[in-house]
N, C-alpha and C positions, 0 to 999 in steps of 0.2 A: 504494500500500500504506500502511496506517495507521501501522504501526510496525515496527521491525526485530525480528529473532528474539531470543529469550532467548539470552544468550551460551552458546557450545558447552560451556564448562566447567561452567556451572550446570546445563545439561541433563544432562550426563554424571553429575554428582554426584547430581542428583535421581533419575535412573533407578537408580543403584547402590543407593540406600537403600530403594527401593520393593519390596514383596512381588512375587514373580514372577507371581502371578495377577492383577496389576493390569490393568485394562481401560482403553484410551484412550477418552476421551469427547470427541467433537466439541463445541466450545464456540463458538457464534456467536449466532444469534437464539433466539427463544423455543422453536421446535421442537426445537432441539438440547438445550435444558435439559429439555424435556418428555421427550425420549428417554432422557436420563440418569435422570430420576426414575422412568420406567417400567422401565428396566433394573434399577434398584436393588430392585425388587420380587422379582427373581429371587434366591433364596437363595445361588446360586453367585457372584453379583456383589457383592463386598464392598469392593473398592478401585477407585477411578476416578481417573485422571489426566486432567484437562480440558486440551485443547490447542486454541489458536486458530491457524487457518491463514488467512492473507489472500491474496487475489488482488490484483494490481497495479491493478485497476480499482475497488477499494473505497476509500471515504473515510469520514470521521467521526472519532470520538475513542475511544481505548481506555478512557477513563474510564467510559463506559457499560457496557462489558464487565466492567470491574473491579467496578462497583457490583452488577451482576447476578450475578457470580461469588460475591460475599460474601453476597448474598441466598440463593443456592442452598446455600451451605455451612451457613447458619443453618437453613434448612428441613430439610436432611438431618440435622442434629444434633437438631432437634426430633422428627423422625420415627423416627430409628434410634439416637440416642445414640452410643455408641462401637462399635456393631455394624457400621456402614458408615463408610467414610472417603473424603473428597474431598481430593485432594492439591493443592498449589499450582499455579496456572495457568501454563502454558507457552505461548510464542509460537513457532511453527515453520512457516516457509513456504519455498518454493523458486520464485523468479521464473523461472529458466531452465526449470523443468519446466512452469510455467504457459504460458510463451511457446511452447514446442514444441507443446503440445496445443491451444492456443487462438488464437495470434496469428501464428505464422510461416507457416502454409500455408493461409491463408484462401482465396485465389484458387483454389488447387488443389482444395480441398474443394468450393467452389462449382461448379467445372467438373465434378468427378467425381460429386457427389451432388445437384446442383441445389438446394442449400439450405445455409444456414449459420446457426448460432447459437453463441455462445461458451459458453452456459450448460451444455450437456451435458458438454462436455470439461472445463469448470471444476469441475463436481461430481466428475468422475473425479479431477481434480487434487487437490481437497481430501482425498479418501480416500487417494490414493497418497502424498501428502506426509507423512502420519502413519505410514506403514508402518515406517520405520526405528525409530521409538519402539515401535510395537506388537510388532515382532519381538524386542525386548529384554525384553518383559514377557509378557503373556498371549496375544499374537497375536490380539487382538480389538479392534475399533473400533466404538464406538456412534455412530450418526448419526441425525439427525432427519428423514430423508427420509420423505415420506408421499404416497401415490398421490392422495388427494383433499384438496382445500382448499375445502371448502364448495361444491363444484360447479365451482370455478375450475380450469381446466387449467393446470398448470405443466409445460411440455414436458420440462424436465430431471428431472421426478419421475414421468413416466409409467411404467407397469408395465415396459415393454420396457427403459427406461433403468435402473431399479432392479435388475432381474434382471441386466443387463449389469454394473453396478457390482459386484454380489456375485460374479459369475463371475470378474471381473478379480482381485479380492482373494483369492478362493479359489485361483486359479491361482498366486498369490504366497504361499500358505500363511497367509493371514490371514482371519479371519471378520469380515465387515461385518454388524454387528447393526443391524437396523432395527426397534426395538421399537414405534414408533408408525406403522408403515407403513399400518395399516388405520384409523387414527384419522381421522375426517372433519371434525369441527367445531373451530373455534377455542375454543369453550367447553370441550371436552374437554381441549384442550391447556392452557388456563389452569388448569383443575382439577388437572392433573398437576403443573404448575409450583408452585403454592402461594401465588402472590401476583398482584396485578393487573398485567398487562403487555399493553398493546394491541398488536395485530398490526403488524409492521413498524416498531415504534417502539423506541427505546433499543437499537439494534443497528446494525452497519455497513450502509452503503448502497452499491450498485454502480452505476457509470456506465452499464452495459448493461441496467439494470433495464427490463423491458418491451420489449426489442428484438424479440421475436417476436410482438408484439401489434399489432393495427391501432388506428386512432384511437378505436374504440369499446371497446377493451380485449379483443377476441376473439383467442385464440391462432391463429396462422397456422402450420400444419404439415402435412406429409404423412407419415403413419405408415410407409408403405412405404419412403420415402427415409430416415427416421430408422433403421429397422431395418437397412437396407443400410449406412448410415453406422456403426452400432454394430458389426455383425458383420464388415464388410470393412475397417474402418479403426480406429475408436477402441479396440475391445476387443483385437484382436491387437497393435496398436501399444503400448497401455498395458501389456499383459502383458510385452511384449518389453523396453521401456525400464525398466519397474518392477523387473526383475531386476537391472539395473545401478544404478538409483537407490537401491535399498534397501541396497546395499553401499557406495555413495558419495553420501550426501545433498548433498555440496558439488559435485556434478557441474556442469560449466560448459555454457553454451549451445553452444559449439563442439563439445564432446564429445557432447552430445545430438543435434546436427545430424548428426554422423558416424554415430551409432547409427541415426538415421532413414534415412539413405542406405543403410546396410547392410540395414535392414529392408525398404526399398522394393525393393532389388535382389533380394530373395528372395520377394517377394509372388507 
């Protein structure tokens, strides 16, 4: 993980000062910024709190995130003046939550579903991690997921996966907004952003990047296995533990494993 969370007291004080219709904005790479920019076109979206959530497999420097955050703030000011507001950047992660969804039960998942990639569960983790903040504000989270990447398949952003992510958050009474879901090209993304930002540059990098691709870069996956993994495991488990996590974001690995055992017993 690149850096620790924003101190709890700072998070609490920040949330208390914000308008209750504030929307949480995923802040990571350029797609997330493009999603925020697209969401701001909606007259109902006036206040956005950008939140960085890290996985323990990510590396790099938060300096690049901070630079792009300030660029985004300036572009929003130029476009909207005081009509729209971007609030200070928060860092908010949960390593125990990531571990439960992506690391702890790898062999069990391989045996049951005949495949494994951490990327699908990791994206669920990113969205779940921000729920405690969203619940205190507008109960909405903006994310930069999109189905097409110039013809390149990203297994964690296939239609089945995005539908599943939205169902999970809906079950937890939070709307996952995907404003650039249908955007296909990087050119469209850059136009939304408002400054030159090359794909996959100036953003965190993951150690698992490319894990489901062969040596020629082709995605290796079985859609039927993924659908089964989503509906029989990831979706019901995430909904189950999400109900506890949203009430106790400081939940421990031991507590999460106990919840997993209880969930397994009732499957």
